[in-house]
Each structure stands twice: as structure tokens, then as C-alpha cells.
matplotlib code that plots the C-alpha trace (Angstrom):
import matplotlib.pyplot as plt

x = [-4.6, -7.8, -10.5, -13.1, -16.6, -19.9, -23.1, -24.5, -21.2, -21.3, -24.8, -24.0, -20.8, -22.9, -25.3, -22.5, -21.9, -18.4, -18.0, -14.4, -13.7, -10.3, -11.9, -13.6, -10.4, -9.5, -13.1, -13.1, -9.6, -10.9, -13.8, -11.6, -9.3, -9.0, -10.7, -8.1, -8.0, -10.4, -8.5, -8.6, -9.4, -11.9, -15.1, -17.8, -15.9, -12.8, -14.6, -15.9, -12.4, -11.0, -13.6, -12.8, -9.1, -9.5, -11.7, -9.1, -6.3, -8.6, -9.0, -5.2, -4.5, -7.1, -6.0, -3.3, -1.4, -0.9, -4.0, -4.3, -6.3, -9.0, -9.4, -9.7, -12.3, -14.3, -14.0, -14.7, -17.6, -16.4, -15.6, -12.2, -11.2, -12.0, -10.0, -7.1, -7.1, -7.1, -4.2, -2.2, -2.8, -2.1, 1.1, 2.2, 1.7, 3.7, 0.6, 0.6, 3.4, 3.6, 5.1, 8.0, 5.7, 4.6, 0.9, -0.2, -0.6, 0.1, 0.4, 3.4, 6.1, 4.4, 1.2, 3.1, 4.8, 1.6, -0.1, 2.7, 2.7, -1.1, -0.6, 2.2, 0.0, -2.8, -0.3, 0.8, -2.6, -2.8, -5.3, -3.1, -0.1, -2.2, -3.1, 0.5, 1.5, -1.0, 0.1, 3.7, 2.6, 0.8, 3.4, 6.5, 8.2, 8.7, 5.8, 5.8, 3.3, 4.7, 3.4, 4.5, 6.7, 7.7, 9.9, 10.4, 8.5, 8.5, 7.8, 5.3, 5.0, 7.0, 6.8, 9.8, 9.9, 11.7, 14.3, 17.8, 18.4, 16.1, 16.1, 16.5, 14.5, 12.8, 9.8, 10.8, 13.1, 12.8, 13.5, 13.4, 10.5, 11.9, 13.5, 11.1, 7.9, 5.8, 7.4, 6.8, 3.3, 2.8, 4.2, 2.0, -1.2, -1.0, -2.3, -0.5, 0.8, 1.9, 3.9, 5.6, 6.6, 8.0, 10.0, 11.3, 12.4, 14.0, 17.3, 17.0, 20.0, 21.4, 21.3, 22.1, 22.8, 19.1, 17.8, 15.9, 17.7, 16.0, 12.9, 11.5, 11.9, 10.6, 7.4, 6.9, 7.2, 4.7, 2.1, 2.3, 2.1, -1.0, -2.8, -1.8, -2.3, 0.7, 4.4, 7.6, 11.1, 13.4, 16.7, 16.4, 17.1, 19.3, 21.2, 19.7, 16.4, 13.0, 9.6, 5.9, 3.6, -0.2, -2.2, -4.4, -6.9, -8.8, -12.3, -11.5, -10.0, -6.3, -3.6, -2.8, -0.3, 1.4, 1.6, 4.5, 6.5, 10.4, 12.5, 15.9, 15.7, 17.4, 14.3, 11.5, 11.6, 9.7, 7.4, 6.7, 6.2, 3.5, 1.7, 1.2, -0.6, -4.3, -3.2, -1.7, -4.8, -7.2, -4.9, -4.8, -8.6, -8.7, -6.0, -7.9, -11.1, -9.0, -7.3, -10.2]
y = [54.1, 54.0, 56.4, 57.3, 58.4, 58.9, 56.9, 59.4, 59.2, 55.4, 55.4, 57.9, 55.8, 52.5, 54.1, 55.1, 52.8, 52.6, 53.9, 53.0, 49.6, 49.7, 50.2, 46.8, 44.9, 44.1, 42.9, 40.5, 39.2, 38.1, 36.2, 34.3, 33.1, 29.2, 27.9, 26.3, 22.5, 21.5, 22.0, 19.2, 21.8, 24.2, 23.5, 21.3, 21.1, 20.0, 17.3, 15.8, 16.0, 14.4, 11.6, 10.9, 10.9, 8.4, 6.3, 6.3, 5.2, 2.4, 1.1, 1.2, -0.7, -3.3, -4.0, -6.8, -4.8, -1.2, 0.4, 2.5, 5.7, 3.9, 1.2, 3.7, 5.6, 2.4, 1.3, 4.6, 5.5, 9.0, 11.3, 10.9, 14.5, 14.2, 11.0, 12.5, 15.6, 13.4, 11.4, 14.7, 15.8, 12.6, 12.0, 15.4, 14.6, 11.3, 9.2, 7.3, 6.8, 5.4, 2.0, 1.7, 2.1, 5.4, 4.6, 2.6, 3.9, 2.2, 3.3, 5.6, 5.4, 8.0, 6.3, 3.0, 5.0, 6.7, 3.1, 1.7, 4.5, 4.1, 0.4, 1.1, 3.6, 1.2, -1.4, 0.8, 1.0, -0.6, -3.3, -4.7, -4.8, -6.4, -9.2, -9.8, -9.7, -12.4, -14.5, -14.3, -15.1, -18.2, -19.4, -18.3, -17.1, -13.8, -12.6, -9.9, -8.4, -7.7, -6.0, -5.9, -2.9, -3.0, -6.0, -6.7, -7.2, -4.5, -5.4, -2.9, -4.4, -7.0, -8.2, -10.2, -13.1, -13.3, -15.9, -14.6, -16.6, -15.0, -13.5, -9.7, -8.1, -4.8, -3.0, -1.1, -4.0, -5.0, -8.6, -10.3, -12.0, -15.3, -16.5, -15.5, -17.0, -13.8, -12.9, -16.3, -16.1, -12.8, -14.2, -17.3, -15.4, -12.4, -12.4, -14.5, -11.3, -9.4, -12.4, -13.0, -9.3, -9.3, -12.6, -10.9, -8.0, -9.4, -11.4, -14.8, -14.1, -16.8, -15.7, -19.1, -22.6, -23.4, -20.3, -21.2, -19.6, -21.5, -19.9, -23.2, -24.6, -21.5, -21.5, -25.1, -24.1, -21.3, -23.7, -25.8, -22.5, -21.5, -24.7, -24.7, -20.8, -20.6, -20.6, -21.9, -20.4, -23.3, -21.5, -19.9, -16.3, -16.9, -20.1, -21.4, -19.5, -20.9, -19.2, -19.6, -17.2, -16.9, -14.3, -11.5, -11.2, -7.9, -7.5, -8.0, -11.3, -10.1, -10.6, -7.4, -8.6, -11.6, -12.7, -14.7, -16.3, -16.6, -18.7, -20.5, -23.8, -25.3, -24.4, -24.7, -27.2, -26.7, -29.3, -27.6, -24.4, -25.9, -27.0, -23.2, -22.7, -22.7, -20.3, -17.9, -18.2, -17.2, -14.2, -13.3, -13.2, -10.8, -8.6, -8.4, -7.3, -4.8, -3.2, -3.2]
z = [-6.7, -4.5, -5.5, -2.9, -3.9, -2.2, -2.8, -5.3, -7.3, -7.2, -8.6, -11.4, -12.3, -12.5, -15.1, -17.4, -20.3, -21.4, -25.0, -25.8, -27.1, -25.5, -22.1, -22.7, -23.3, -19.8, -19.1, -22.3, -21.4, -18.0, -19.6, -22.0, -19.2, -18.9, -16.0, -13.6, -12.8, -10.1, -6.8, -4.1, -1.4, -3.1, -1.2, -2.7, -6.1, -4.1, -2.3, -5.6, -7.0, -3.9, -4.2, -7.8, -7.2, -4.3, -6.6, -9.3, -6.9, -5.6, -9.2, -9.7, -6.4, -7.0, -10.5, -10.9, -13.6, -14.7, -16.6, -19.6, -19.6, -21.6, -19.3, -16.3, -18.2, -18.7, -15.1, -13.6, -16.0, -16.2, -19.2, -20.6, -20.0, -16.4, -15.8, -17.7, -15.6, -12.4, -13.9, -14.4, -10.9, -9.1, -11.3, -10.3, -6.8, -7.2, -6.1, -9.2, -12.0, -15.5, -16.4, -18.9, -21.9, -20.5, -21.5, -18.5, -14.9, -11.6, -7.9, -7.3, -4.5, -2.4, -2.4, -1.2, 1.5, 2.6, 2.7, 4.6, 7.2, 7.6, 8.4, 10.8, 12.6, 13.0, 14.1, 16.9, 18.4, 21.7, 20.7, 18.1, 20.4, 23.1, 20.7, 19.9, 23.5, 24.5, 21.6, 22.8, 26.3, 24.9, 22.4, 24.2, 21.1, 19.3, 17.0, 14.3, 11.9, 8.4, 5.2, 1.6, 0.8, -2.7, -3.2, 0.4, 3.7, 6.3, 10.0, 11.4, 14.8, 16.7, 20.4, 21.7, 23.8, 27.2, 26.1, 26.2, 22.8, 20.2, 16.7, 16.8, 14.1, 15.3, 13.9, 10.8, 9.6, 6.0, 4.8, 1.5, 0.0, -1.5, 1.8, 4.7, 5.7, 5.5, 2.1, 0.5, 1.7, 0.1, -3.2, -3.1, -2.4, -4.6, -8.4, -10.8, -13.0, -10.1, -8.8, -12.1, -12.4, -8.8, -9.4, -12.7, -10.5, -7.4, -7.1, -5.5, -3.3, -1.1, 2.5, 3.9, 2.5, 2.7, 0.7, -2.4, -5.3, -8.2, -9.6, -10.5, -7.0, -5.4, -7.7, -6.6, -3.0, -3.5, -4.9, -1.6, 0.4, -1.6, -0.9, 2.9, 3.3, 5.5, 5.1, 6.8, 6.8, 7.4, 8.1, 4.6, 5.8, 8.9, 9.8, 13.0, 12.8, 12.0, 11.3, 10.5, 8.9, 8.4, 6.4, 7.4, 4.8, 3.6, 2.8, -0.9, -0.2, -0.7, 2.0, 3.8, 6.3, 7.6, 11.2, 12.0, 14.9, 15.1, 17.0, 17.2, 15.5, 18.5, 20.7, 18.0, 15.1, 11.9, 13.1, 16.4, 14.6, 12.4, 15.6, 16.4, 13.1, 14.4, 17.3, 14.8, 12.6, 15.4, 16.4, 12.6, 12.5, 15.5, 14.1, 10.7, 12.5, 14.6, 11.5, 9.3]

ax = plt.figure().add_subplot(projection="3d")
ax.plot(x, y, z, "-o")
ax.set_aspect("equal")
plt.show()
């Protein structure tokens, strides 16, 4: 019910002190209410919470393992209660998740998908495609740009050559890590603990007679790749198809994508593919500057 009163009435009402203790109860109840968790869209406070949330996610992404609450508190130099509140909010949003112990935190699936879509968006920009098109014109073979997506490689951009005989793998395709040039390159250049965890997870399935299915042999291959900073696919994923991949490096020194050429082995041998390594490296440097 709405009560209307004139200015004089309002003045008289404002000077009256409530006598009844019962009348004060609603007021006291409001003052005792628990303050809500800082919202990500509530003005200045929201901006601060958003920055803190992104900072926390950056620490998780840059770490080579899952982190505990105590480790995050130390790295972020923030109160434990603040970091704990951020973890609750980010876990509820599926931007991070706990490991099997339930005590450590790592990036969540939603964050991984978000990151992949951001890279795909950047890769679809005209400067990126223009660089790939010039590379195809120079080399004469199909070129793709691939990123790490969980336990596989996702192609975010691809430009086909004009030959009628070529490998058909469109943008959006996902391929295994252990038997593709870009996949092996990611494994070779990632931190040791992360590589060990991924190799524990993936199945070294034979996709062709040339697939490396022995973990010991694969790890030996990864040492060579790490030394050369490029990887070759010698009919390991598809019989009759070869490939070469070089890394795009981020500002933190980690590999963010792989630039690879693919061709039928009848037209391009592994030796011939290696001869294009310097051309691919120059293009990878241009792409890294464009994307970053």
C-alpha cells in the first residue's frame, strides 16, 4: 500500500523517533544481512573482481601443473579469503576445475573452448589468411595453422593448394598428438610435467604402419624434435601423406600454434619437406606478430 503525504507531514514523520522495539526489527535485520559476493559487473568493484579473476586464470594457465589454494595465495599476493571467493566463482562458471584430489585447481573446459575460439577468430582475420595464401603460392602445397586442444590438435585455419591430389583436412578438423607433425611438436616443446601427464592420458593408437606406438620410441623422437624445433610426419597419420611443422612462439616463450605443410609423399618426400623449413619459420614469425 502506498501512502501519500505532503511536505509538512514528511517533516513531522522524520522527527518522530520509533518507540517500539518491534518496529526496529526489520531495520536491524537489514543491517545484519551478509554482503553478497563481489559481482563481475557491479561497476568499479566489478572491474576489480574481473581483473583479479583474469589474474588468477593467468596464473593457472602459466603453471605447468594444477595449483593449490595456498600456492595461488602466494603467487597472487592476495588475502586467502579473496582468492577462495574467486575460485568459487570461477569454478561455478566452469572456467576452472579441480583435479582428481579435489585440492588443486586447473583451467576448465569452458576456458579451453573460449581460448580456442579466440584463436580461431584471430586466425580468420584477413592478414593471417593472406600470409597462408602467400605461403601456399610459394611452396605449392597445402598449409594449415593448428593449436593444442586438450589431447589433440585443432586446425584453426587451412589454405589448400591447387593440385588435384592433396590431403583434405578442413579448418575445424582435430587430429592426434602422437602421429602428426604439429602434435609431436607441441608435445616436444611443452613443460616436462605437462607432457608426461598427456602421454599418460592419450592412447598411442596405430593410424598407419608407420605410427609410433611405443612410448619410449616416441619420447626419443620428441628429444630430436625439441633440438631441431621442427617436426616431421612421415606417413604416421595417413599412408601416403607427409608433413612438416614449425612453432609459433608466444611472448612467454611457449608454443601457441604450429604452422605446417601437408602433401602426398609421391610429390613431396620428407627430405623435400625439410627443405621448406626456413620458409615456414619466416612465415611463422610473421603470424606470431600478427596474432600477438
